[in-house]
All heavy atoms as an XYZ file, in Angstrom:
865
protein
N     -52.604     18.698   -201.257
C     -53.127     18.153   -202.500
C     -54.638     17.935   -202.363
O     -55.135     17.550   -201.306
C     -52.416     16.834   -202.801
S     -52.949     16.076   -204.319
N     -55.361     18.148   -203.433
C     -56.820     18.019   -203.412
C     -57.234     16.574   -203.145
O     -58.232     16.319   -202.478
C     -57.440     18.561   -204.725
C     -58.948     18.763   -204.583
C     -57.189     17.636   -205.882
C     -59.300     19.923   -203.763
N     -56.440     15.622   -203.620
C     -56.766     14.216   -203.436
C     -56.751     13.832   -201.950
O     -57.618     13.116   -201.482
C     -55.803     13.344   -204.224
C     -56.226     11.898   -204.280
C     -55.332     11.066   -205.135
N     -55.019     11.778   -206.378
C     -54.101     11.384   -207.229
N     -53.412     10.317   -207.016
N     -53.872     12.069   -208.322
N     -55.756     14.338   -201.225
C     -55.663     14.051   -199.792
C     -56.832     14.665   -199.033
O     -57.410     14.039   -198.149
C     -54.345     14.581   -199.216
C     -53.135     13.872   -199.796
O     -53.282     12.716   -200.255
O     -52.055     14.481   -199.805
N     -57.176     15.895   -199.387
C     -58.307     16.567   -198.741
C     -59.605     15.835   -199.015
O     -60.431     15.645   -198.120
C     -58.426     18.009   -199.242
O     -57.255     18.720   -198.981
N     -59.773     15.425   -200.254
C     -60.991     14.708   -200.631
C     -61.075     13.361   -199.920
O     -62.151     12.949   -199.479
C     -61.023     14.523   -202.148
C     -62.373     14.237   -202.781
C     -63.409     15.265   -202.365
C     -62.252     14.204   -204.284
N     -59.949     12.689   -199.786
C     -59.902     11.411   -199.070
C     -60.354     11.600   -197.620
O     -61.155     10.814   -197.094
C     -58.493     10.838   -199.132
C     -58.323      9.548   -198.362
C     -58.796      8.344   -198.882
C     -57.712      9.535   -197.117
C     -58.658      7.159   -198.171
C     -57.574      8.363   -196.403
C     -58.043      7.175   -196.935
O     -57.913      6.007   -196.234
N     -59.868     12.654   -196.978
C     -60.258     12.949   -195.598
C     -61.748     13.260   -195.502
O     -62.436     12.772   -194.599
C     -59.442     14.142   -195.056
O     -58.060     13.833   -195.146
C     -59.802     14.452   -193.619
N     -62.243     14.048   -196.447
C     -63.675     14.386   -196.441
C     -64.537     13.140   -196.641
O     -65.564     12.975   -195.981
C     -63.973     15.430   -197.522
C     -63.430     16.832   -197.256
C     -63.588     17.709   -198.488
C     -64.112     17.462   -196.057
N     -64.126     12.257   -197.535
C     -64.888     11.027   -197.760
C     -64.918     10.162   -196.497
O     -65.941      9.568   -196.172
C     -64.297     10.221   -198.917
C     -64.452     10.859   -200.260
S     -66.180     11.046   -200.719
C     -65.996     11.966   -202.196
N     -63.801     10.110   -195.782
C     -63.776      9.349   -194.532
C     -64.677      9.975   -193.471
O     -65.227      9.275   -192.630
C     -62.347      9.217   -194.004
C     -61.586      8.149   -194.734
O     -62.172      7.181   -195.222
N     -60.284      8.309   -194.820
N     -64.835     11.293   -193.509
C     -65.717     11.969   -192.558
C     -67.178     11.568   -192.746
O     -67.980     11.705   -191.821
C     -65.589     13.480   -192.672
C     -64.346     14.014   -192.013
O     -63.642     13.297   -191.312
N     -64.060     15.284   -192.235
N     -67.539     11.096   -193.926
C     -68.914     10.663   -194.160
C     -69.239      9.371   -193.412
O     -70.398      9.012   -193.271
C     -69.171     10.463   -195.656
C     -69.158     11.721   -196.516
C     -69.309     11.352   -197.980
C     -70.251     12.683   -196.089
N     -68.213      8.687   -192.926
C     -68.414      7.408   -192.247
C     -68.557      7.540   -190.738
O     -68.845      6.555   -190.066
C     -67.246      6.467   -192.566
C     -67.148      6.141   -194.039
C     -65.935      5.306   -194.357
C     -65.878      5.082   -195.870
N     -64.646      4.454   -196.287
N     -68.387      8.742   -190.202
C     -68.480      8.916   -188.750
C     -69.941      8.947   -188.303
O     -70.845      9.175   -189.107
C     -67.747     10.197   -188.279
C     -66.285     10.150   -188.650
C     -68.408     11.441   -188.815
N     -70.162      8.741   -187.017
C     -71.526      8.702   -186.490
C     -72.106     10.092   -186.248
O     -73.308     10.280   -186.288
C     -71.556      7.898   -185.184
C     -71.356      6.416   -185.391
C     -72.429      5.808   -186.274
O     -73.618      6.052   -186.079
N     -72.020      5.043   -187.264
N     -71.250     11.072   -185.985
C     -71.722     12.409   -185.628
C     -72.344     13.110   -186.843
O     -71.675     13.413   -187.831
C     -70.554     13.235   -185.086
C     -70.986     14.554   -184.511
C     -69.816     15.380   -184.021
O     -68.746     14.812   -183.744
O     -69.979     16.598   -183.933
N     -73.635     13.366   -186.745
C     -74.398     13.922   -187.858
C     -73.881     15.294   -188.289
O     -73.760     15.570   -189.483
C     -75.877     14.015   -187.472
C     -76.733     14.526   -188.601
C     -78.194     14.640   -188.202
N     -78.995     15.104   -189.307
C     -79.146     16.382   -189.634
N     -78.534     17.323   -188.944
N     -79.887     16.731   -190.657
N     -73.594     16.165   -187.323
C     -73.146     17.518   -187.646
C     -71.859     17.509   -188.481
O     -71.716     18.275   -189.420
C     -72.940     18.334   -186.362
C     -72.649     19.803   -186.611
C     -73.789     20.521   -187.307
O     -74.956     20.286   -187.013
N     -73.470     21.382   -188.250
N     -70.955     16.612   -188.156
C     -69.707     16.496   -188.915
C     -69.992     16.031   -190.340
O     -69.397     16.533   -191.309
C     -68.740     15.538   -188.227
C     -67.380     15.341   -188.901
C     -66.635     16.655   -189.043
C     -66.552     14.344   -188.113
N     -70.913     15.084   -190.482
C     -71.258     14.603   -191.833
C     -71.893     15.718   -192.660
O     -71.581     15.872   -193.848
C     -72.195     13.400   -191.745
C     -71.539     12.143   -191.231
C     -72.379     10.899   -191.459
N     -73.795     11.057   -191.241
C     -74.427     10.798   -190.097
N     -73.753     10.347   -189.062
N     -75.728     10.961   -189.995
N     -72.768     16.516   -192.050
C     -73.424     17.612   -192.774
C     -72.392     18.646   -193.221
O     -72.390     19.081   -194.376
C     -74.530     18.258   -191.907
C     -75.044     19.534   -192.553
C     -75.675     17.289   -191.681
N     -71.502     19.024   -192.315
C     -70.450     19.986   -192.669
C     -69.552     19.440   -193.771
O     -69.109     20.184   -194.652
C     -69.624     20.338   -191.436
S     -70.535     21.294   -190.207
N     -69.311     18.148   -193.732
C     -68.477     17.508   -194.748
C     -69.132     17.583   -196.120
O     -68.455     17.851   -197.124
C     -68.198     16.046   -194.358
O     -67.474     16.033   -193.129
C     -67.406     15.329   -195.422
N     -70.441     17.364   -196.189
C     -71.124     17.424   -197.487
C     -71.027     18.823   -198.088
O     -70.822     18.970   -199.289
C     -72.605     16.999   -197.382
O     -73.300     17.870   -196.500
C     -72.737     15.570   -196.905
N     -71.145     19.842   -197.236
C     -71.015     21.217   -197.726
C     -69.581     21.472   -198.194
O     -69.363     22.087   -199.246
C     -71.435     22.229   -196.634
C     -71.150     23.661   -197.073
C     -72.909     22.060   -196.290
N     -68.608     20.980   -197.436
C     -67.199     21.168   -197.810
C     -66.893     20.504   -199.151
O     -66.174     21.081   -199.988
C     -66.287     20.604   -196.718
N     -67.429     19.312   -199.367
C     -67.216     18.618   -200.642
C     -67.798     19.443   -201.797
O     -67.177     19.598   -202.848
C     -67.818     17.198   -200.604
C     -67.019     16.312   -199.647
C     -67.859     16.583   -202.006
C     -67.671     14.977   -199.351
N     -68.978     19.995   -201.579
C     -69.612     20.811   -202.619
C     -68.796     22.073   -202.899
O     -68.667     22.495   -204.050
C     -71.031     21.175   -202.204
N     -68.216     22.662   -201.873
C     -67.400     23.861   -202.057
C     -66.123     23.525   -202.837
O     -65.697     24.283   -203.711
C     -67.082     24.526   -200.704
C     -68.367     25.128   -200.125
C     -66.002     25.591   -200.843
C     -68.253     25.602   -198.696
N     -65.536     22.372   -202.535
C     -64.361     21.932   -203.297
C     -64.736     21.753   -204.767
O     -63.996     22.169   -205.669
C     -63.778     20.624   -202.717
C     -62.738     20.022   -203.647
C     -63.177     20.867   -201.341
N     -65.901     21.167   -205.015
C     -66.355     20.969   -206.400
C     -66.575     22.294   -207.103
O     -66.227     22.450   -208.276
C     -67.641     20.149   -206.408
N     -67.129     23.253   -206.382
C     -67.378     24.560   -206.983
C     -66.063     25.290   -207.276
O     -65.904     25.900   -208.326
C     -68.232     25.403   -206.033
C     -68.530     26.802   -206.546
C     -69.220     27.668   -205.513
O     -68.998     27.455   -204.305
O     -69.954     28.569   -205.923
N     -65.121     25.176   -206.363
C     -63.852     25.891   -206.488
C     -62.911     25.246   -207.505
O     -62.331     25.931   -208.352
C     -63.143     25.955   -205.116
O     -64.039     26.532   -204.169
C     -61.884     26.778   -205.179
N     -62.768     23.931   -207.419
C     -61.790     23.219   -208.260
C     -62.409     22.598   -209.504
O     -61.690     22.043   -210.336
C     -61.103     22.123   -207.445
S     -60.260     22.756   -205.997
N     -63.709     22.631   -209.600
C     -64.399     22.010   -210.721
C     -65.004     20.682   -210.306
O     -64.359     19.910   -209.592
N     -66.226     20.430   -210.747
C     -66.903     19.185   -210.371
C     -66.151     17.932   -210.793
O     -66.233     16.902   -210.132
C     -68.249     19.271   -211.097
C     -68.444     20.717   -211.371
C     -67.081     21.307   -211.538
N     -65.394     18.023   -211.875
C     -64.662     16.847   -212.358
C     -63.604     16.381   -211.362
O     -63.145     15.247   -211.446
C     -64.015     17.136   -213.719
C     -63.029     18.265   -213.690
C     -61.695     18.037   -213.389
C     -63.446     19.564   -213.950
C     -60.782     19.086   -213.353
C     -62.537     20.618   -213.917
C     -61.214     20.378   -213.609
N     -63.251     17.238   -210.405
C     -62.254     16.834   -209.408
C     -62.854     15.956   -208.311
O     -62.144     15.159   -207.714
C     -61.592     18.059   -208.743
O     -62.592     18.854   -208.113
C     -60.825     18.886   -209.757
N     -64.145     16.119   -208.048
C     -64.750     15.355   -206.946
C     -65.764     14.316   -207.408
O     -66.015     13.343   -206.700
C     -65.420     16.282   -205.905
C     -64.418     17.223   -205.290
C     -66.570     17.050   -206.494
N     -66.352     14.518   -208.567
C     -67.419     13.620   -209.010
C     -66.990     12.154   -209.114
O     -67.734     11.275   -208.644
C     -68.008     14.112   -210.334
C     -69.418     13.662   -210.654
C     -70.374     13.917   -209.495
C     -69.924     14.358   -211.889
N     -65.831     11.827   -209.665
C     -65.443     10.407   -209.698
C     -65.341      9.786   -208.304
O     -65.794      8.659   -208.083
C     -64.074     10.429   -210.388
C     -64.075     11.673   -211.195
C     -64.872     12.665   -210.397
N     -64.793     10.525   -207.363
C     -64.676     10.009   -205.993
C     -66.046      9.837   -205.355
O     -66.305      8.838   -204.667
C     -63.814     10.937   -205.148
N     -66.945     10.791   -205.577
C     -68.302     10.690   -205.022
C     -69.028      9.468   -205.570
O     -69.642      8.701   -204.826
C     -69.113     11.956   -205.341
C     -68.759     13.229   -204.592
C     -69.573     14.400   -205.124
C     -68.991     13.064   -203.105
N     -68.940      9.297   -206.879
C     -69.657      8.185   -207.502
C     -69.070      6.842   -207.082
O     -69.811      5.872   -206.895
C     -69.654      8.351   -209.014
C     -70.449      9.572   -209.444
S     -70.408      9.866   -211.196
C     -71.431      8.547   -211.777
N     -67.770      6.782   -206.899
C     -67.137      5.558   -206.446
C     -67.514      5.254   -204.993
O     -67.820      4.117   -204.643
C     -65.620      5.661   -206.590
C     -64.936      4.363   -206.278
O     -65.310      3.318   -206.813
N     -63.946      4.413   -205.418
N     -67.531      6.268   -204.169
C     -67.834      6.095   -202.739
C     -69.306      5.727   -202.520
O     -69.655      5.101   -201.525
C     -67.484      7.380   -201.984
C     -67.325      7.227   -200.501
C     -66.090      6.441   -200.098
O     -65.134      6.353   -200.889
O     -66.085      5.919   -198.974
N     -70.165      6.115   -203.452
C     -71.599      5.791   -203.335
C     -71.821      4.282   -203.305
O     -72.802      3.802   -202.758
C     -72.389      6.423   -204.488
C     -73.873      6.196   -204.377
C     -74.645      6.974   -203.529
C     -74.515      5.198   -205.101
C     -76.007      6.771   -203.404
C     -75.873      4.980   -204.989
C     -76.615      5.771   -204.139
O     -77.961      5.560   -204.014
N     -70.899      3.528   -203.863
C     -71.042      2.067   -203.899
C     -70.848      1.423   -202.532
O     -71.166      0.252   -202.351
C     -70.062      1.466   -204.905
C     -70.325      1.958   -206.322
C     -69.438      1.341   -207.345
N     -68.066      1.181   -206.875
C     -67.099      0.682   -207.595
N     -67.343      0.301   -208.821
N     -65.874      0.564   -207.128
N     -70.303      2.169   -201.567
C     -70.136      1.652   -200.208
C     -71.526      1.411   -199.618
O     -72.361      2.317   -199.604
C     -69.346      2.655   -199.324
C     -69.322      2.204   -197.880
C     -67.942      2.841   -199.865
N     -71.805      0.202   -199.148
C     -73.163     -0.113   -198.699
C     -73.493      0.391   -197.282
O     -74.019     -0.345   -196.463
C     -73.203     -1.642   -198.763
C     -71.790     -2.050   -198.532
C     -70.939     -0.966   -199.132
N     -73.160      1.633   -197.001
C     -73.497      2.261   -195.720
C     -74.472      3.395   -196.000
O     -74.188      4.276   -196.814
C     -72.254      2.819   -195.035
C     -71.307      1.791   -194.474
C     -70.120      2.450   -193.796
O     -70.313      3.445   -193.069
O     -68.996      1.971   -194.012
N     -75.593      3.376   -195.292
C     -76.635      4.370   -195.533
C     -76.133      5.790   -195.301
O     -76.417      6.692   -196.097
C     -77.839      4.074   -194.635
C     -79.171      4.651   -195.086
C     -79.514      4.172   -196.486
C     -80.257      4.266   -194.106
N     -75.378      6.010   -194.218
C     -74.873      7.359   -193.933
C     -73.963      7.867   -195.046
O     -74.027      9.034   -195.427
C     -74.106      7.386   -192.606
C     -75.022      7.371   -191.409
O     -76.207      7.633   -191.507
N     -74.459      7.053   -190.257
N     -73.125      6.997   -195.556
C     -72.206      7.384   -196.627
C     -72.991      7.725   -197.888
O     -72.781      8.767   -198.514
C     -71.174      6.274   -196.913
C     -70.339      6.598   -198.139
C     -70.286      6.055   -195.702
N     -73.923      6.870   -198.261
C     -74.707      7.107   -199.472
C     -75.545      8.381   -199.357
O     -75.613      9.168   -200.301
C     -75.592      5.903   -199.774
C     -74.798      4.696   -200.223
C     -75.680      3.496   -200.535
O     -76.832      3.424   -200.111
N     -75.123      2.554   -201.264
N     -76.155      8.586   -198.189
C     -76.927      9.814   -198.004
C     -76.015     11.040   -198.045
O     -76.406     12.080   -198.583
C     -77.706      9.779   -196.680
C     -78.943      8.919   -196.776
O     -79.490      8.717   -197.847
N     -79.387      8.394   -195.650
N     -74.823     10.930   -197.497
C     -73.866     12.027   -197.551
C     -73.444     12.351   -198.973
O     -73.308     13.523   -199.347
N     -73.247     11.317   -199.776
C     -72.894     11.509   -201.187
C     -74.035     12.223   -201.914
O     -73.810     13.176   -202.667
C     -72.588     10.160   -201.873
C     -71.381      9.467   -201.230
C     -72.392     10.338   -203.374
C     -70.085     10.216   -201.328
N     -75.250     11.775   -201.678
C     -76.408     12.410   -202.327
C     -76.549     13.864   -201.894
O     -76.844     14.740   -202.711
C     -77.687     11.627   -202.007
C     -77.780     10.244   -202.646
C     -78.956      9.474   -202.066
C     -77.898     10.357   -204.155
N     -76.329     14.129   -200.609
C     -76.413     15.497   -200.103
C     -75.300     16.351   -200.724
O     -75.538     17.497   -201.095
C     -76.293     15.477   -198.579
C     -76.534     16.817   -197.921
C     -77.923     17.305   -198.133
C     -78.763     17.037   -196.919
N     -80.080     17.656   -197.028
N     -74.116     15.783   -200.863
C     -73.015     16.501   -201.506
C     -73.359     16.839   -202.951
O     -73.082     17.938   -203.422
C     -71.727     15.671   -201.477
O     -71.266     15.506   -200.172
N     -73.953     15.878   -203.650
C     -74.362     16.127   -205.036
C     -75.404     17.241   -205.098
O     -75.352     18.107   -205.974
C     -74.917     14.846   -205.669
C     -73.895     13.762   -206.001
C     -74.605     12.486   -206.452
C     -72.919     14.239   -207.060
N     -76.341     17.207   -204.164
C     -77.377     18.233   -204.126
C     -76.764     19.618   -203.928
O     -77.053     20.559   -204.673
C     -78.373     17.921   -203.001
O     -79.391     18.893   -202.967
N     -75.894     19.745   -202.917
C     -75.226     21.026   -202.682
C     -74.353     21.420   -203.872
O     -74.330     22.582   -204.278
C     -74.363     20.966   -201.419
C     -75.135     20.982   -200.132
C     -74.767     20.149   -199.086
C     -76.215     21.822   -199.948
C     -75.469     20.153   -197.884
C     -76.929     21.834   -198.761
C     -76.552     21.002   -197.729
N     -73.637     20.444   -204.421
C     -72.744     20.731   -205.538
C     -73.526     21.306   -206.716
O     -73.143     22.338   -207.281
C     -72.003     19.466   -205.973
C     -71.030     19.695   -207.107
S     -70.230     18.189   -207.679
C     -71.464     17.548   -208.785
N     -74.627     20.649   -207.087
C     -75.400     21.135   -208.231
C     -76.074     22.468   -207.926
O     -76.277     23.281   -208.821
C     -76.414     20.085   -208.689
C     -75.768     18.923   -209.382
C     -75.984     17.627   -208.946
C     -74.931     19.120   -210.461
C     -75.376     16.556   -209.579
C     -74.312     18.056   -211.105
C     -74.540     16.772   -210.660
N     -76.389     22.694   -206.668
C     -76.933     23.999   -206.283
C     -75.868     25.081   -206.463
O     -76.144     26.159   -206.978
C     -77.401     23.961   -204.828
C     -78.025     25.255   -204.349
C     -78.527     25.173   -202.917
O     -78.366     24.126   -202.256
O     -79.066     26.187   -202.452
N     -74.637     24.782   -206.056
C     -73.558     25.762   -206.121
C     -73.054     26.004   -207.537
O     -72.730     27.131   -207.891
C     -72.377     25.332   -205.249
C     -72.646     25.308   -203.768
C     -71.803     24.626   -202.911
C     -73.737     25.947   -203.209
C     -72.034     24.592   -201.538
C     -73.990     25.916   -201.852
C     -73.133     25.238   -201.018
O     -73.376     25.203   -199.681
N     -72.935     24.948   -208.351
C     -72.302     25.117   -209.667
C     -73.278     25.587   -210.735
O     -72.863     26.030   -211.801
C     -71.577     23.845   -210.139
C     -72.551     22.701   -210.413
C     -70.490     23.454   -209.161
C     -71.905     21.484   -211.060
N     -74.582     25.477   -210.473
C     -75.572     26.000   -211.408
C     -75.484     25.403   -212.794
O     -75.546     24.191   -212.973
N     -75.279     26.260   -213.776
C     -75.319     25.844   -215.179
C     -74.207     24.868   -215.566
O     -74.356     24.102   -216.511
C     -75.251     27.084   -216.081
C     -75.601     26.802   -217.518
C     -75.589     28.059   -218.377
O     -76.001     29.120   -217.883
O     -75.171     27.950   -219.537
N     -73.104     24.873   -214.822
C     -72.029     23.911   -215.113
C     -72.513     22.476   -214.955
O     -71.920     21.550   -215.494
C     -70.833     24.122   -214.168
C     -69.873     25.180   -214.615
S     -68.298     25.076   -213.734
C     -68.758     25.292   -212.036
N     -73.584     22.275   -214.213
C     -74.113     20.938   -213.966
C     -74.568     20.217   -215.216
O     -74.622     18.985   -215.243
N     -74.867     20.984   -216.261
C     -75.364     20.350   -217.500
C     -74.361     19.376   -218.100
O     -74.734     18.427   -218.772
C     -75.769     21.407   -218.524
C     -74.629     22.144   -219.177
C     -75.150     23.189   -220.163
C     -74.068     23.879   -220.912
N     -73.058     24.555   -220.134
N     -73.086     19.598   -217.822
C     -72.050     18.714   -218.353
C     -71.993     17.363   -217.646
O     -71.295     16.458   -218.109
C     -70.672     19.384   -218.242
C     -70.594     20.669   -219.058
O     -71.289     20.765   -220.091
O     -69.836     21.576   -218.651
N     -72.698     17.239   -216.537
C     -72.589     16.030   -215.711
C     -73.900     15.257   -215.594
O     -73.982     14.301   -214.840
C     -72.060     16.411   -214.319
C     -70.761     17.161   -214.423
C     -70.725     18.546   -214.374
C     -69.571     16.476   -214.640
C     -69.531     19.232   -214.507
C     -68.370     17.152   -214.776
C     -68.360     18.535   -214.715
O     -67.173     19.209   -214.862
N     -74.905     15.672   -216.343
C     -76.227     15.031   -216.263
C     -76.127     13.538   -216.553
O     -76.610     12.702   -215.789
C     -77.232     15.700   -217.224
C     -77.564     17.098   -216.728
C     -78.500     14.863   -217.356
C     -78.438     17.900   -217.668
N     -75.493     13.195   -217.663
C     -75.436     11.788   -218.061
C     -74.565     10.958   -217.129
O     -74.786      9.764   -216.968
C     -74.959     11.658   -219.513
C     -75.949     12.248   -220.489
C     -75.653     13.401   -221.201
C     -77.199     11.661   -220.665
C     -76.577     13.950   -222.086
C     -78.125     12.205   -221.539
C     -77.806     13.350   -222.241
O     -78.722     13.888   -223.099
N     -73.598     11.587   -216.485
C     -72.726     10.855   -215.566
C     -73.458     10.463   -214.272
O     -73.260      9.370   -213.759
C     -71.496     11.691   -215.232
N     -74.303     11.357   -213.767
C     -74.931     11.099   -212.463
C     -76.331     10.494   -212.562
O     -76.872     10.059   -211.553
C     -74.987     12.371   -211.593
C     -73.598     12.885   -211.293
C     -75.848     13.439   -212.216
N     -76.911     10.463   -213.752
C     -78.278      9.952   -213.883
C     -78.448      8.525   -213.360
O     -79.390      8.265   -212.610
C     -78.767     10.071   -215.339
O     -78.800     11.458   -215.691
C     -80.151      9.484   -215.519
N     -77.568      7.579   -213.681
C     -77.754      6.221   -213.130
C     -77.707      6.187   -211.599
O     -78.489      5.472   -210.968
C     -76.591      5.421   -213.724
C     -76.185      6.172   -214.939
C     -76.452      7.610   -214.636
N     -76.834      6.984   -211.008
C     -76.743      7.037   -209.550
C     -78.032      7.597   -208.957
O     -78.572      7.052   -207.991
C     -75.552      7.907   -209.143
C     -75.187      7.959   -207.671
C     -73.692      8.150   -207.520
C     -75.914      9.080   -206.962
N     -78.538      8.674   -209.540
C     -79.777      9.269   -209.036
C     -80.964      8.341   -209.250
O     -81.852      8.248   -208.392
C     -80.019     10.633   -209.697
C     -79.038     11.742   -209.316
C     -79.329     13.011   -210.102
C     -79.078     12.009   -207.822
N     -80.998      7.644   -210.378
C     -82.066      6.670   -210.618
C     -82.081      5.602   -209.534
O     -83.137      5.262   -208.995
C     -81.870      5.983   -211.977
C     -82.363      6.752   -213.155
C     -82.162      5.940   -214.426
O     -81.072      6.043   -215.020
O     -83.093      5.206   -214.812
N     -80.909      5.083   -209.233
C     -80.783      4.067   -208.204
C     -81.282      4.591   -206.859
O     -82.001      3.903   -206.134
C     -79.322      3.619   -208.090
C     -79.133      2.564   -207.017
O     -79.625      1.438   -207.224
O     -78.517      2.872   -205.977
N     -80.900      5.818   -206.522
C     -81.288      6.395   -205.235
C     -82.790      6.689   -205.175
O     -83.406      6.564   -204.107
C     -80.497      7.673   -204.978
N     -83.377      7.062   -206.301
C     -84.805      7.403   -206.319
C     -85.712      6.188   -206.148
O     -86.895      6.341   -205.823
C     -85.161      8.145   -207.615
C     -84.683      9.592   -207.678
C     -84.799     10.127   -209.096
C     -85.470     10.465   -206.702
N     -85.189      4.995   -206.368
C     -86.012      3.798   -206.172
C     -85.603      3.020   -204.925
O     -86.056      1.899   -204.715
C     -85.978      2.874   -207.416
C     -84.558      2.425   -207.728
C     -86.626      3.538   -208.609
C     -84.473      1.353   -208.808
N     -84.771      3.639   -204.091
C     -84.340      2.987   -202.859
C     -85.508      2.880   -201.881
O     -86.457      3.662   -201.932
C     -83.206      3.793   -202.214
C     -82.440      3.003   -201.187
O     -81.476      2.326   -201.595
O     -82.829      3.037   -200.005
N     -85.434      1.932   -200.976
C     -86.499      1.733   -199.979
C     -86.510      2.828   -198.919
O     -87.544      3.119   -198.330
C     -86.333      0.374   -199.304
C     -86.528     -0.773   -200.270
C     -86.376     -2.083   -199.587
N     -87.500     -2.295   -198.681
C     -87.598     -3.294   -197.830
N     -86.639     -4.174   -197.754
N     -88.646     -3.416   -197.055
N     -85.348      3.425   -198.681
C     -85.220      4.430   -197.629
C     -85.796      5.774   -198.074
O     -85.417      6.312   -199.111
C     -83.749      4.585   -197.246
C     -83.544      5.560   -196.103
O     -84.154      5.342   -195.036
O     -82.791      6.528   -196.282
N     -86.695      6.320   -197.269
C     -87.358      7.581   -197.602
C     -86.360      8.735   -197.712
O     -86.416      9.534   -198.660
C     -88.416      7.912   -196.545
C     -89.098      9.271   -196.671
C     -89.909      9.332   -197.955
C     -89.984      9.535   -195.467
N     -85.433      8.837   -196.777
C     -84.453      9.927   -196.799
C     -83.597      9.849   -198.056
O     -83.268     10.873   -198.670
C     -83.570      9.891   -195.525
C     -82.470     10.938   -195.590
C     -84.422     10.085   -194.286
N     -83.275      8.628   -198.444
C     -82.507      8.399   -199.671
C     -83.244      8.995   -200.868
O     -82.657      9.726   -201.676
C     -82.371      6.889   -199.853
C     -81.015      6.427   -200.243
N     -79.913      6.554   -199.438
C     -80.593      5.825   -201.370
C     -78.865      6.043   -200.051
N     -79.254      5.593   -201.228
N     -84.517      8.678   -200.973
C     -85.320      9.170   -202.101
C     -85.464     10.689   -202.061
O     -85.362     11.357   -203.089
C     -86.690      8.497   -202.109
C     -86.621      7.003   -202.377
C     -87.984      6.393   -202.677
N     -89.027      6.743   -201.739
C     -89.388      6.008   -200.685
N     -88.759      4.875   -200.438
N     -90.368      6.389   -199.901
N     -85.692     11.242   -200.869
C     -85.850     12.696   -200.744
C     -84.572     13.434   -201.131
O     -84.615     14.444   -201.838
C     -86.221     13.069   -199.304
C     -87.640     12.717   -198.931
C     -87.915     12.981   -197.453
O     -87.013     12.894   -196.618
N     -89.155     13.298   -197.139
N     -83.441     12.925   -200.672
C     -82.170     13.574   -200.966
C     -81.840     13.465   -202.450
O     -81.333     14.413   -203.056
C     -81.038     12.970   -200.107
O     -81.463     12.918   -198.747
C     -79.780     13.796   -200.189
N     -82.140     12.325   -203.046
C     -81.928     12.158   -204.489
C     -82.823     13.108   -205.276
O     -82.396     13.684   -206.283
C     -82.186     10.711   -204.896
N     -84.058     13.278   -204.826
C     -84.970     14.203   -205.497
C     -84.450     15.641   -205.394
O     -84.541     16.414   -206.347
C     -86.371     14.102   -204.888
N     -83.886     15.983   -204.250
C     -83.297     17.307   -204.077
C     -82.123     17.511   -205.025
O     -81.974     18.576   -205.646
C     -82.869     17.501   -202.617
O     -82.197     18.713   -202.457
N     -81.273     16.508   -205.151
C     -80.130     16.584   -206.063
C     -80.607     16.739   -207.502
O     -80.082     17.558   -208.258
C     -79.236     15.358   -205.916
N     -81.622     15.957   -207.876
C     -82.177     16.047   -209.240
C     -82.791     17.416   -209.478
O     -82.658     17.987   -210.572
C     -83.213     14.946   -209.451
N     -83.439     17.962   -208.443
C     -84.036     19.295   -208.559
C     -82.964     20.345   -208.840
O     -83.091     21.148   -209.765
C     -84.792     19.654   -207.286
C     -85.341     21.080   -207.279
C     -85.982     21.423   -205.956
C     -84.905     21.906   -205.014
N     -85.425     22.480   -203.770
N     -81.895     20.331   -208.057
C     -80.837     21.315   -208.236
C     -80.117     21.126   -209.579
O     -79.719     22.108   -210.207
C     -79.838     21.262   -207.090
C     -80.399     21.797   -205.809
N     -80.825     23.101   -205.668
C     -80.631     21.215   -204.625
C     -81.287     23.292   -204.457
N     -81.190     22.150   -203.789
N     -79.987     19.888   -209.993
C     -79.394     19.609   -211.304
C     -80.278     20.195   -212.396
O     -79.798     20.877   -213.313
C     -79.219     18.106   -211.494
C     -78.616     17.613   -212.806
C     -77.224     18.199   -212.997
C     -78.566     16.103   -212.825
N     -81.574     19.962   -212.306
C     -82.518     20.461   -213.298
C     -82.624     21.985   -213.313
O     -82.729     22.608   -214.368
N     -82.595     22.596   -212.135
C     -82.696     24.058   -212.062
C     -81.476     24.735   -212.669
O     -81.575     25.844   -213.188
C     -82.866     24.506   -210.616
C     -84.228     24.240   -209.981
C     -84.212     24.594   -208.501
C     -85.316     25.014   -210.693
N     -80.331     24.075   -212.595
C     -79.109     24.656   -213.146
C     -79.057     24.633   -214.658
O     -78.331     25.390   -215.279
N     -79.835     23.746   -215.253
C     -79.826     23.606   -216.711
C     -80.794     24.553   -217.285
O     -80.937     25.447   -217.722
C     -80.225     22.180   -217.129
C     -80.299     22.051   -218.634
C     -79.262     21.189   -216.557
């Protein structure tokens, strides 16, 4: 089931090993591209509320890859992700802001 796979991928964002987290973000984006963004976006946005920097950065990276992969389909999700990206763009952490800017870039290029 996609829900079980997504649950496992979300838990992978909490591990310390960077390479596993990076691979997980790509896998989440591929699931979104294959099954439709609506299958993963609610889980991503919910998981972003977890106050762990690695998790939040992983979510932002997943969004960036997802919008890069889905291209024009991203236009349907602009209003859903804008508050999350706004929040990330004003974060104190530089990597947070850079990753959010990348996600916004890919979202904008797809439209």
